[in-house]
C-alpha positions in Angstrom: 128.2 83.3 92.0 125.7 83.9 94.7 122.1 84.5 93.7 121.5 86.6 96.8 122.6 90.3 96.6 123.9 92.1 99.7 121.0 93.8 101.5 120.1 97.4 101.0 119.1 99.7 103.9 117.1 102.9 103.7 114.8 105.3 105.7 111.8 107.4 104.9 112.2 110.9 106.2 109.1 112.5 107.6 108.0 115.9 109.1 104.9 117.7 110.2 104.0 120.2 107.5 102.7 123.7 108.0 99.1 122.5 107.9 99.8 120.0 110.8 99.7 116.9 108.6 102.3 114.4 107.7 104.8 114.9 104.9 107.4 112.4 103.6 110.5 113.0 101.5 111.1 111.2 98.2 114.3 111.4 96.1 114.7 111.5 92.3 117.5 109.4 90.8 118.3 110.5 87.3 120.2 107.3 86.5 117.0 105.3 87.2 114.5 108.0 86.2 112.5 107.2 89.3 111.1 108.6 92.6 112.1 106.5 95.5 112.9 106.2 99.2 116.6 107.0 100.2 118.6 103.8 100.5 122.0 102.1 99.7 124.5 99.4 100.5 126.3 99.3 103.9 130.0 100.1 104.2 132.2 97.5 105.9 131.4 97.2 109.6 128.3 99.3 109.3 125.0 98.1 110.7 121.7 98.4 108.8 120.4 101.4 110.8 123.7 103.1 110.6 123.7 102.7 106.8 120.1 103.9 106.5 120.9 107.0 108.5 124.1 107.8 106.4 122.2 107.2 103.1 119.6 109.7 104.1 122.2 112.3 105.1 124.2 111.8 101.9 121.2 111.8 99.5 119.0 114.4 101.1 121.4 116.5 103.3 119.1 115.9 106.3 120.3 114.6 109.7 117.5 112.3 110.8 116.6 110.3 113.9 115.6 106.8 113.1 112.4 105.3 114.5 110.6 102.0 114.0 111.4 99.6 111.3 108.9 99.6 108.4 107.9 96.7 106.2 110.9 95.1 104.5 111.0 93.9 100.9 112.4 90.7 99.3 112.2 90.2 95.6 114.0 88.8 92.6 115.7 91.3 90.2 115.8 91.1 86.5 118.7 88.6 86.7 116.9 86.4 89.1 119.0 87.5 92.1 117.3 87.8 95.5 117.4 91.4 96.8 116.3 92.5 100.3 115.5 96.1 101.3 115.0 97.1 104.9 113.4 100.5 105.8 113.1 102.6 108.9 111.1 105.7 109.8 113.3 108.8 110.0 112.2 112.0 111.8 113.7 114.8 109.8 116.1 117.2 111.5 118.2 120.0 110.2 120.0 120.1 106.9 119.9 121.3 103.3 119.6 119.4 100.0 122.3 119.8 97.4 121.8 118.2 94.0 124.2 115.5 92.8 124.7 113.1 90.0 123.0 110.4 92.1 120.1 112.5 93.4 119.1 115.6 91.5 115.9 116.5 93.2 113.9 115.8 96.4 110.2 116.5 97.1 108.2 116.8 100.4 104.8 115.2 99.7 101.6 114.4 101.6 101.0 110.6 102.0 98.4 110.4 99.2 100.7 112.4 96.8 103.7 110.2 97.8 101.7 107.0 97.0 100.9 108.4 93.6 104.5 109.6 93.0 106.8 106.8 94.1 107.8 104.7 91.1 108.1 101.2 92.5 104.9 99.7 94.0 106.9 97.8 96.6 107.8 101.1 98.3 104.1 102.0 99.0 103.5 99.8 102.0 106.4 101.5 103.8 104.8 104.8 103.2 101.4 103.6 104.5 103.0 101.9 107.5 104.7 105.1 108.5 101.4 107.0 108.4 99.6 104.3 110.4 102.4 104.2 113.1 102.5 108.0 113.5 98.7 108.3 113.7 98.6 105.5 116.3 101.5 106.7 118.5 101.7 110.4 118.0 98.1 111.3 116.8 99.5 112.7 113.6 97.0 113.1 110.7 98.3 110.8 107.9 96.7 113.0 105.2 95.5 116.6 105.0 92.2 115.3 103.7 91.1 111.8 102.8 90.8 111.4 99.1 88.0 109.7 97.2 89.1 107.0 94.9 88.1 103.6 93.3 89.9 100.8 95.0 89.9 97.5 93.1 90.8 94.6 95.5 91.5 91.0 94.6 90.1 88.5 97.0 92.8 87.4 99.5 94.2 83.9 99.9 92.0 81.3 101.6 93.0 78.3 103.6 93.9 75.2 101.6 91.0 72.8 101.1 93.0 69.9 102.6 93.6 71.8 105.8 90.0 72.8 106.3 87.2 70.9 108.1 84.0 71.6 106.2 82.0 70.9 109.3 83.6 74.0 110.9 81.7 76.3 108.5 82.8 78.4 105.5 86.5 78.0 104.5 88.3 81.0 106.1 91.1 83.1 104.9 94.6 81.7 105.3 97.0 83.6 107.7 98.5 85.4 104.7 94.9 86.4 103.6 94.0 87.6 107.1 97.2 89.7 107.1 96.3 91.3 103.7 92.8 92.0 105.0 94.2 93.8 108.1 96.5 95.8 105.9 93.6 96.8 103.7 91.6 97.8 106.7 94.1 100.5 107.5 93.5 102.4 104.3 90.6 104.3 105.8 93.1 106.6 107.4 94.2 107.9 103.9 91.2 107.3 101.7 87.6 108.5 102.1 85.6 105.2 101.8 81.9 105.6 101.3 80.8 102.2 99.9 82.3 98.7 99.9 80.9 96.2 97.4 82.0 92.6 96.9 81.5 89.6 94.7 79.3 87.1 96.6 82.2 84.6 97.2 83.4 84.2 100.8 86.9 85.0 99.7 86.0 88.4 98.4 83.6 89.3 101.3 86.1 88.3 104.0 88.8 90.3 102.4 86.9 93.6 103.0 85.0 92.6 106.1 87.5 94.2 108.6 87.7 97.4 106.5 83.9 97.6 106.5 83.8 97.1 110.3 86.3 99.9 110.9 84.5 102.3 108.5 81.1 101.4 110.0 79.9 100.3 106.5 78.0 97.2 105.2 79.5 95.0 102.6 77.1 95.2 99.6 77.1 92.0 97.6 77.0 92.4 93.8 76.7 89.7 91.2 78.2 92.2 88.7 81.6 91.6 90.5 81.5 87.8 90.1 82.2 87.9 86.3 80.0 86.8 83.5 78.4 90.2 82.7 80.9 92.7 81.6 78.2 95.3 80.8 76.8 95.0 84.3 80.3 95.3 85.8 81.1 98.4 83.8 77.8 100.0 84.7 78.7 99.5 88.3 82.0 101.2 87.8 80.4 104.1 86.1 78.0 104.4 89.0 80.9 104.8 91.4 82.6 107.7 89.6 83.5 110.5 91.9 82.9 108.5 95.1 85.1 106.7 97.5 84.3 103.1 96.6 86.0 99.7 97.2 85.2 96.8 94.8 86.3 93.4 96.0 86.4 90.9 93.1 88.4 88.5 91.1 91.6 88.9 89.0 89.8 88.5 85.6 87.2 91.1 86.6 89.8 93.5 87.7 91.7 93.1 84.4 88.5 93.7 82.4 87.7 96.9 84.4 91.2 98.3 83.9 91.3 97.4 80.2 88.0 99.2 79.7 89.2 102.3 81.6 92.5 102.4 79.7 90.5 102.5 76.4 87.5 104.6 77.5 89.0 107.0 80.2 92.5 106.9 78.8 93.5 105.9 82.4 97.3 105.6 82.7 98.6 102.6 84.7 101.9 103.4 86.4 102.9 99.7 85.9 101.7 96.8 83.8 98.7 94.9 85.2 99.5 92.5 87.9 98.0 91.7 91.3 98.6 89.2 94.1 95.7 87.8 96.1 94.7 90.4 98.6 96.4 93.4 96.8 94.8 96.3 95.0 94.8 98.9 92.3 94.0 102.5 93.3 92.3 104.6 90.7 92.2 108.4 91.1 90.0 110.8 89.1 86.7 112.6 89.2 83.1 112.2 88.0 84.2 112.4 84.4 87.2 110.0 84.2 89.8 108.1 86.1 93.1 109.7 85.3 95.6 107.2 86.7 95.9 103.9 88.5 98.7 102.5 90.7 99.3 99.1 92.2 99.2 98.7 95.9 100.8 95.5 97.2 99.2 94.4 100.5 99.8 90.6 100.4 102.6 89.1 102.4 103.5 87.2 99.2 105.0 90.5 98.0 107.4 90.8 100.9 109.8 89.0 103.1 107.7 89.5 106.2 104.0 90.0 106.8 102.9 93.6 106.2 100.8 95.0 109.0 100.2 98.7 108.6 99.2 99.3 112.2 101.3 97.0 114.4 102.3 97.8 118.0 105.9 98.8 118.4 108.3 96.0 119.4 110.3 97.6 122.2 113.1 95.2 121.5 113.7 96.6 118.0 111.9 99.9 117.6 113.6 103.2 118.4 112.0 106.4 119.5 109.4 107.8 117.1 109.4 111.2 118.7 110.1 114.0 116.1 113.4 115.6 115.8 113.8 119.2 117.0 113.2 120.9 113.6 110.6 119.0 111.6 109.7 122.0 109.4 113.2 122.8 108.2 113.3 123.5 104.5 115.2 120.9 102.4 
């Protein structure tokens, strides 16, 4: 029996909402109890894009025009089988949703709301990538307003010691770490980032350096993010409430922060704690408490290909990103 499952193909429908900002469509699957991106298996003789287009039409009622391919996913399911999902952007055209046993509801959402709503963390990079592409190529606003949040980032992967010449200076990020840092740097289009703080280690500083450059901010070094003083770390977190802040730190410090917020703020984690190097947890709330937290995979280790949230379109593979004729049609 093969341990590799047939690939799955899907597409993320998008439109320009009444306020002139981007909206994406998520589906609710009662059998899984989740909110997700439309997708499914290909019929015999069907190509990936053809399958993605058909699945969107069958699950949402929309006829869509496919655009650029979004970050793909490769992971092991509960039985250890390797599963691959490929996604495309899909400009929404005409159509009307009709509930079924497979999909009983759909919802048009802003990008920040879609990131909070989608159930599986692995779908979030596709949502971010769509926003980054449309902003870059069509000048579409990714979000009606940039939201303030606390972003906990784990330092990205560094180059192996045996492949680094100490005389060349500080050990740099590995290619995968650089890719995660570039993906992180694109988040300023969605989140209102006012401060960036980092543990003193080169790994943590370099992870947020590009984000700081794009946001015209300085990386503030903090010993409280290096571990060793939980009281100091929690005081720093309390200081950032209600602001748009990025904290670049280590896995154990992130775990301590989240454990405290679960107990003190009754923060709800959408998934159990986990984090790859270079990935993040996004905490939403206000000056009184953080209400919820969701995992944002940004490291290429989470995917089959490197995840770049603002790549140039490859003319050999990407299709037209121009919107379909009726982007505001009700679903």
